[in-house]
C-alpha positions in Angstrom: 0.1 -0.1 0.2 1.7 3.3 -1.3 1.2 6.6 1.2 -0.4 8.3 -1.6 -1.1 12.3 -2.0 -4.0 13.4 -0.1 -5.5 9.8 -0.8 -7.5 8.3 2.2 -4.2 6.8 3.8 -2.2 9.9 3.6 -5.2 11.6 5.4 -5.5 9.3 7.9 -1.3 9.5 8.4 -1.7 13.3 9.0 -4.6 12.3 11.6 -2.2 9.8 13.0 0.9 12.8 13.3 -1.4 14.5 15.3 -3.1 12.0 17.6 0.6 10.7 18.3 1.7 14.0 19.4 -1.3 15.1 21.6 -1.2 11.4 23.1 2.5 12.1 23.9 1.3 15.5 25.6 -1.0 13.6 28.0 1.4 10.9 28.5 4.2 12.9 29.6 1.8 16.1 31.0 1.8 14.4 35.0 5.4 13.0 34.7 8.4 14.7 36.2 10.6 17.0 34.4 13.1 14.1 34.5 11.2 12.1 33.1 9.9 14.2 30.1 13.3 15.1 29.3 14.5 11.7 28.9 11.9 10.7 26.6 11.7 13.5 24.3 15.4 13.2 24.6 15.3 9.7 23.1 12.6 10.4 20.5 14.7 13.7 19.2 17.4 11.7 18.0 14.8 10.1 15.3 15.9 12.8 12.8 19.4 11.9 13.3 18.4 8.1 12.7 17.1 9.4 9.2 20.0 11.1 8.4 22.2 8.2 8.4 19.6 5.9 7.0 19.8 8.5 3.8 23.1 8.8 3.6 23.4 5.0 3.8 20.1 4.1 2.1 20.4 5.8 -1.2 24.6 5.5 -2.1 24.4 9.3 -3.2 26.0 10.8 0.3 26.3 14.3 -2.1 22.6 14.4 -2.3 21.4 13.6 1.0 23.8 15.6 3.2 22.1 17.0 6.3 21.3 20.5 4.7 17.3 20.3 4.7 15.6 22.6 6.8 14.3 19.2 8.4 17.9 18.0 8.4 19.1 20.8 10.7 15.6 20.9 12.9 16.8 16.9 13.3 20.4 17.9 14.8 19.3 21.0 16.9 16.3 18.7 18.7 18.2 17.1 20.6 20.2 20.0 21.8 16.8 21.7 22.3 15.7 18.9 24.6 18.9 18.5 26.9 19.8 21.9 27.2 16.3 23.4 26.8 17.9 26.6 25.2 14.8 29.2 25.1 16.9 30.5 21.9 16.8 27.2 20.2 13.7 26.0 21.4 11.8 29.4 20.0 13.4 28.8 16.8 12.3 25.6 16.4 8.7 26.4 17.0 9.0 28.2 13.4 11.4 25.6 11.7 8.5 22.6 13.0 6.5 24.6 10.1 8.7 22.6 7.5 8.1 18.9 9.3 4.5 20.0 9.0 4.9 21.0 5.6 6.6 17.7 4.6 4.1 15.5 6.2 1.4 17.4 4.2 2.6 18.0 0.7 4.1 14.6 0.3 3.7 14.3 -3.5 7.7 13.4 -4.1 7.2 10.8 -1.4 3.6 9.6 -2.2 4.8 6.1 -3.9 6.6 5.4 -0.5 5.2 2.0 0.5 3.8 2.6 4.3 5.1 -0.6 5.5 8.8 0.2 4.2 11.8 1.6 6.0 11.8 4.4 3.7 8.6 5.5 4.8 9.4 4.9 8.6 12.7 6.9 8.3 10.3 10.0 6.5 7.5 9.8 8.6 8.5 9.5 12.1 11.1 12.1 12.4 8.9 14.6 10.8 6.1 13.6 13.1 8.4 14.0 15.8 10.2 17.5 14.5 6.6 19.0 14.3 5.8 18.1 17.7 8.7 17.7 20.2 9.1 21.6 19.6 5.7 22.4 21.0 5.7 19.7 23.7 8.7 21.5 24.8 6.8 24.9 25.4 3.4 23.0 26.4 4.9 20.9 29.3 6.9 23.9 30.5 10.4 22.5 29.5 11.4 25.6 27.6 9.5 29.0 27.8 7.6 30.7 24.7 9.3 34.2 24.5 8.6 36.9 21.7 11.8 38.3 22.5 13.4 35.4 20.5 11.4 36.5 17.5 14.5 38.5 16.2 17.3 35.5 16.7 14.8 32.8 14.8 14.5 35.5 12.3 18.2 36.2 11.8 19.2 32.5 12.3 16.8 31.4 9.9 17.8 33.7 7.4 21.4 33.0 7.6 21.1 29.2 7.8 19.0 29.3 4.5 21.8 32.0 3.0 24.7 29.8 4.0 22.9 26.2 2.6 21.9 28.4 -0.7 26.3 28.7 -1.2 26.7 25.2 -0.4 24.4 24.6 -3.2 26.3 26.3 -5.6 29.4 25.4 -4.5 28.5 21.7 -4.5 26.9 22.2 -8.0 29.6 23.9 -9.7 32.0 21.1 -7.9 29.9 18.8 -9.8 30.0 19.8 -13.1 33.4 20.3 -12.7 34.4 17.1 -11.9 31.2 15.2 -13.5 29.8 13.7 -10.4 27.4 11.2 -11.3 24.7 9.8 -9.0 24.2 6.1 -9.0 21.7 6.2 -12.5 24.9 8.0 -14.0 23.2 11.4 -13.9 25.1 14.3 -13.2 24.6 15.1 -9.5 23.2 18.7 -9.0 21.8 19.3 -5.4 19.0 21.7 -3.7 19.0 22.0 -0.3 16.4 24.0 1.1 15.1 24.5 -2.3 17.1 27.5 -2.6 17.9 26.5 -6.5 14.6 25.6 -7.6 11.0 24.9 -6.3 9.9 21.4 -5.5 6.4 21.9 -4.4 3.2 23.7 -5.9 3.5 26.2 -3.3 7.0 27.2 -4.0 6.5 26.8 -7.7 3.9 30.0 -7.1 6.6 32.3 -5.1 9.1 31.0 -8.2 6.6 32.1 -10.5 6.5 35.6 -9.2 10.2 35.6 -8.8 11.9 33.7 -10.8 15.2 33.8 -9.8 16.8 31.4 -7.3 17.4 32.1 -3.7 15.3 35.2 -4.0 11.9 33.8 -4.5 11.9 31.9 -1.2 11.9 35.3 0.3 8.1 35.4 -0.4 7.6 32.9 2.6 8.3 35.7 5.0 5.1 37.1 5.3 3.7 33.5 6.0 6.8 33.5 8.7 5.3 36.7 10.0 1.5 35.7 10.1 2.6 32.3 11.7 5.0 34.2 14.6 2.3 36.8 15.0 -0.1 34.0 16.1 2.1 32.3 18.0 3.2 34.9 20.1 -0.2 37.4 20.1 -0.9 36.4 23.6 2.5 37.2 24.8 2.5 40.6 22.8 -0.9 41.4 24.4 0.4 40.5 27.8 3.4 42.5 27.7 1.3 45.3 25.9 -0.8 45.5 28.8 2.2 45.2 31.5 3.6 48.1 29.9 0.6 50.5 30.2 0.1 49.3 33.6 3.8 50.5 34.3 3.0 53.7 33.1 
């Protein structure tokens, strides 16, 4: 049985993803902080497991380096859990959108067999990369703080820019040295999709701004709306506190 794109199986998997994360919250809600950290810490390594799996599975390591947003999230997730860094935790609140998007817009993975290791190492790490940052906040392990918005946006833009130059450098290297994948095709990477779009939403952005790197900046209004929603009540509370102090 394949996963499908907005098939019954795909929709059920999305409902299951939400249910598992909600279930984790209620399972851990009344546990000690130590138990919460240990459980979430163990689960947080699933993404790193997926990175290793992809590097070994596809016999084309240059195309599966950990430079996609979800791969970088996977690396930062254990750090967020075990250090309980407010900066990292609030950053991952934004980056968890990437995991949600990877689960919902799965057209490139629609042919995955749901009982295959390929599906397991795609679905469950993204499920946890979506849920764990939210659980860290909801369980009180990390404080949600609107003052982290600036560092979140700056770090996101810096990482995206750095990855773009990695794409350009790797692609030039592959062309110069004629580095081929296992199928005999010239390797051209597209980490964080900075070179070209890979799904209908990004294609829409690219149609408006048909330039590598720059087209992705059209996602910034979505980021602004999302962060505004996430921190709305914090902004209101801060504004009321400021007015009270006057």
